C-alpha positions as CSV (number, residue, x, y, z in Angstrom):
1,M,16.4,-0.5,-0.7
2,A,19.0,1.7,1.0
3,N,20.2,3.3,-1.9
4,N,16.9,4.6,-2.9
5,P,17.3,7.8,-3.3
6,H,13.5,9.0,-3.3
7,R,12.6,7.0,-0.5
8,Q,15.6,9.0,1.6
9,T,14.1,12.1,0.3
10,I,10.8,11.1,1.8
11,L,12.3,10.1,5.4
12,K,14.1,13.4,5.7
13,T,11.3,15.5,4.6
14,I,9.3,13.6,7.6
15,Q,11.9,14.2,9.8
16,R,12.0,17.9,8.9
17,L,8.5,18.2,9.6
18,G,8.6,16.2,12.5
19,Q,10.7,18.9,14.1
20,V,7.4,21.2,14.1
21,H,4.6,18.4,14.1
22,S,5.7,15.0,15.7
23,V,6.9,12.3,13.3
24,W,4.2,10.2,14.2
25,D,1.6,12.7,13.0
26,V,3.3,13.7,10.0
27,F,4.0,9.8,9.0
28,S,0.1,9.1,9.4
29,D,-1.2,12.3,7.6
30,F,1.2,11.5,4.8
31,V,-0.1,7.9,4.0
32,A,-3.6,8.9,4.8
33,L,-3.6,12.3,2.5
34,S,-1.9,10.3,-0.2
35,A,-4.4,7.0,0.0
36,L,-7.4,9.8,0.2
37,C,-6.1,11.3,-3.0
38,V,-5.8,8.4,-5.1
39,A,-9.2,6.7,-4.0
40,N,-11.1,10.1,-4.5
41,S,-9.6,10.6,-8.0
42,C,-10.4,7.3,-9.3
43,D,-13.7,6.4,-7.6
44,R,-15.6,9.5,-7.8
45,H,-19.2,7.9,-7.9
46,A,-18.7,6.0,-4.7
47,P,-20.9,6.7,-1.7
48,T,-17.7,7.2,0.5
49,W,-16.4,10.2,-1.8
50,E,-17.7,13.2,0.3
51,K,-16.5,11.9,3.4
52,R,-13.3,11.2,2.0
53,E,-13.0,14.6,0.6
54,Q,-13.9,16.2,4.0
55,Q,-11.4,13.7,5.8
56,Y,-8.7,15.2,3.1
57,L,-9.2,18.8,3.8
58,E,-9.4,18.6,7.6
59,T,-6.2,16.9,7.5
60,I,-4.4,18.9,5.4
61,R,-5.7,22.2,7.2
62,K,-3.2,21.1,10.0
63,Y,-0.5,22.5,8.3
64,K,0.6,25.8,6.7
65,P,0.7,26.2,2.9
66,D,4.4,25.7,2.7
67,E,4.1,22.7,4.7
68,Q,1.3,21.4,2.6
69,E,3.6,21.7,-0.6
70,L,6.2,19.3,1.0
71,F,3.0,16.5,1.3
72,T,2.6,16.7,-2.6
73,Q,6.1,16.2,-3.0
74,M,6.3,13.5,-0.7
75,F,3.5,11.6,-3.0
76,A,5.6,12.2,-6.1
77,E,8.8,11.0,-4.3
78,L,6.8,7.8,-3.3
79,V,5.8,7.2,-7.1
80,L,9.5,7.5,-8.0
81,A,10.6,5.4,-5.1
82,L,8.4,2.5,-6.3
83,E,9.4,3.0,-9.9
84,Y,13.1,3.0,-8.6
85,E,12.8,-0.4,-7.0
86,I,10.7,-1.9,-9.9
87,T,13.8,-0.7,-12.5
88,W,16.7,-1.5,-10.2
89,S,15.5,-4.3,-7.8
90,N,13.2,-5.9,-10.9
91,A,10.5,-6.4,-8.5
92,P,7.7,-4.8,-6.3
93,T,9.3,-4.0,-3.0
94,D,7.7,-2.4,0.6
95,V,9.1,1.3,0.6
96,L,6.6,2.3,3.3
97,G,6.9,-0.5,5.7
98,T,10.6,0.2,5.8
99,L,9.9,3.8,6.7
100,F,7.7,3.0,9.0
101,H,10.3,0.9,11.0
102,E,13.2,3.3,10.1
103,L,11.2,6.2,11.7
104,E,10.2,3.6,14.8
105,L,6.5,4.1,14.5
106,H,5.9,0.4,15.0
107,N,4.5,-0.4,18.3
108,K,6.6,-3.0,19.8
109,Y,4.3,-3.8,22.8
110,K,1.4,-4.9,20.5
111,G,3.9,-6.8,18.6
112,Q,3.6,-4.6,15.5
113,F,6.5,-5.7,13.6
114,F,6.2,-5.7,9.7
115,T,7.9,-9.4,8.1
116,P,11.2,-7.8,6.0
117,Q,10.9,-7.9,2.3
118,H,13.3,-10.4,1.7
119,V,11.4,-12.8,4.0
120,C,8.0,-12.5,2.6
121,D,9.9,-13.0,-0.8
122,L,11.1,-16.1,0.5
123,M,7.8,-17.1,1.6
124,A,6.3,-16.6,-1.4
125,E,8.5,-19.0,-3.1
126,I,7.9,-21.6,-0.7
127,V,4.3,-21.6,-1.2
128,I,4.7,-21.8,-4.6
129,G,7.2,-24.4,-4.1
130,G,9.0,-23.8,-7.5
131,K,6.4,-24.6,-9.6
132,D,4.2,-22.4,-11.9
133,I,1.5,-20.6,-10.3
134,L,-1.9,-22.1,-11.2
135,L,-4.5,-19.7,-12.3
136,N,-8.3,-20.3,-11.9
137,E,-10.7,-21.0,-14.5
138,R,-11.0,-17.2,-15.2
139,G,-7.4,-16.7,-15.7
140,Y,-6.2,-15.2,-12.4
141,V,-5.0,-16.3,-8.8
142,S,-6.7,-15.1,-6.0
143,L,-4.6,-14.1,-2.7
144,N,-6.4,-13.3,0.7
145,E,-4.4,-11.8,3.2
146,P,-6.0,-10.9,6.9
147,C,-3.6,-9.1,8.5
148,C,-1.8,-7.1,5.4
149,G,0.3,-4.6,7.3
150,S,1.9,-2.4,4.6
151,G,1.4,-5.1,2.0
152,A,4.9,-6.9,2.1
153,M,3.6,-10.5,1.5
154,I,1.6,-9.4,-1.3
155,L,4.5,-7.9,-2.9
156,G,6.4,-11.0,-2.3
157,M,3.9,-13.1,-4.3
158,A,4.0,-10.1,-7.2
159,K,7.7,-10.8,-7.4
160,A,7.2,-14.3,-7.9
161,M,4.7,-14.0,-10.7
162,L,7.2,-11.5,-12.5
163,E,9.8,-14.3,-12.2
164,R,7.5,-16.6,-13.8
165,D,7.0,-14.1,-16.6
166,M,3.0,-13.4,-15.5
167,N,1.6,-10.1,-15.6
168,Y,0.5,-9.6,-11.7
169,S,-1.8,-6.4,-13.0
170,K,-3.7,-9.1,-14.7
171,Q,-3.6,-12.5,-13.2
172,L,-3.5,-11.7,-9.7
173,F,-6.3,-10.4,-7.3
174,V,-5.8,-9.4,-3.8
175,F,-8.5,-9.1,-1.1
176,A,-6.6,-7.4,1.9
177,T,-7.5,-6.5,5.6
178,D,-6.0,-4.8,8.6
179,V,-7.6,-3.6,11.9
180,D,-5.0,-0.7,11.8
181,I,-6.1,2.0,9.4
182,K,-2.3,3.4,9.0
183,C,-1.6,-0.3,7.7
184,V,-4.6,-0.2,5.3
185,Y,-3.4,3.3,3.9
186,M,-0.1,2.0,3.1
187,C,-0.9,-1.3,1.8
188,Y,-3.5,0.5,-0.8
189,L,-1.1,3.1,-1.5
190,Q,1.5,0.4,-2.7
191,L,-0.9,-2.0,-4.4
192,S,-2.2,1.1,-6.1
193,L,1.0,2.3,-7.4
194,Y,2.4,-0.9,-8.3
195,G,-0.8,-1.3,-10.5
196,I,-2.0,-4.7,-8.4
197,P,-6.0,-5.4,-8.4
198,A,-7.2,-5.3,-5.0
199,V,-9.8,-4.6,-2.5
200,V,-8.2,-3.2,1.1
201,V,-10.5,-3.4,4.2
202,H,-10.4,-1.6,7.3
203,G,-11.6,-4.3,9.4
204,N,-11.2,-7.3,11.7
205,S,-10.5,-10.7,10.2
206,L,-11.3,-12.3,13.3
207,T,-14.7,-10.7,13.9
208,A,-15.6,-10.5,10.3
209,E,-16.3,-6.4,11.1
210,E,-15.6,-4.4,8.3
211,Y,-15.3,-0.2,8.6
212,S,-14.4,1.0,5.2
213,R,-13.3,-0.5,2.0
214,W,-10.5,0.5,-0.3
215,L,-10.5,-0.2,-4.2
216,T,-7.3,0.2,-6.4
217,P,-7.2,1.9,-9.6
218,V,-6.8,-1.0,-11.7
219,Y,-9.1,-2.9,-9.7
220,I,-11.9,-0.1,-10.8
221,L,-10.7,0.6,-14.3
222,D,-10.3,-3.1,-15.5
223,G,-13.6,-4.4,-14.3
224,W,-12.6,-6.5,-11.5
225,A,-15.3,-6.2,-9.6
226,W,-17.6,-8.1,-12.3
227,K,-14.6,-10.7,-12.4
228,T,-14.5,-11.3,-8.9
229,K,-18.1,-10.5,-8.0
230,I,-16.7,-8.8,-4.9
């Protein structure tokens, strides 16, 4: 992770923009713009399309044209950063969560600390217990993550599946929730770009309130709504 050059490029770009805008706003807008772009490019018939398009335009207009171009470059670097992890770590890895912490944007007063990826990987192995993952009658395993953060726990399960020669794009379905919209954006982005079928909900798992729902591209394109009835 530390040697990922694309992750370092994103970090330096955010810090550079943060000299004019706050680092908090730049990171928040980066994950929001990226998530909105992915969602509206693959789900153009969704009732939320117009609302999300308007949110994208309102957010990007806060920046000058040369600054806007940096957000496009950061998205490209995020794609490359995740590909780098798959190639060299042989596993999906939480890039955005580590960036969030390194930029010191987590709220320690509210207990907002993301579980490190190596701990998530270990927890997945403990849950599985060294055995093969059992699939349901439809040929996949469902994972419910009620406080998803940036998605590290989910990525830990995806890694465990890879190590057992399983295809998480075909054999894993994720239903993830978080009350913090920034976490929703981060989790949605990483699950989308890693090709994990998922419904990511901005909501409160304790009260069952739901504010918005984000469907990953592979969830839409591979007909997971029909498979899961969700």
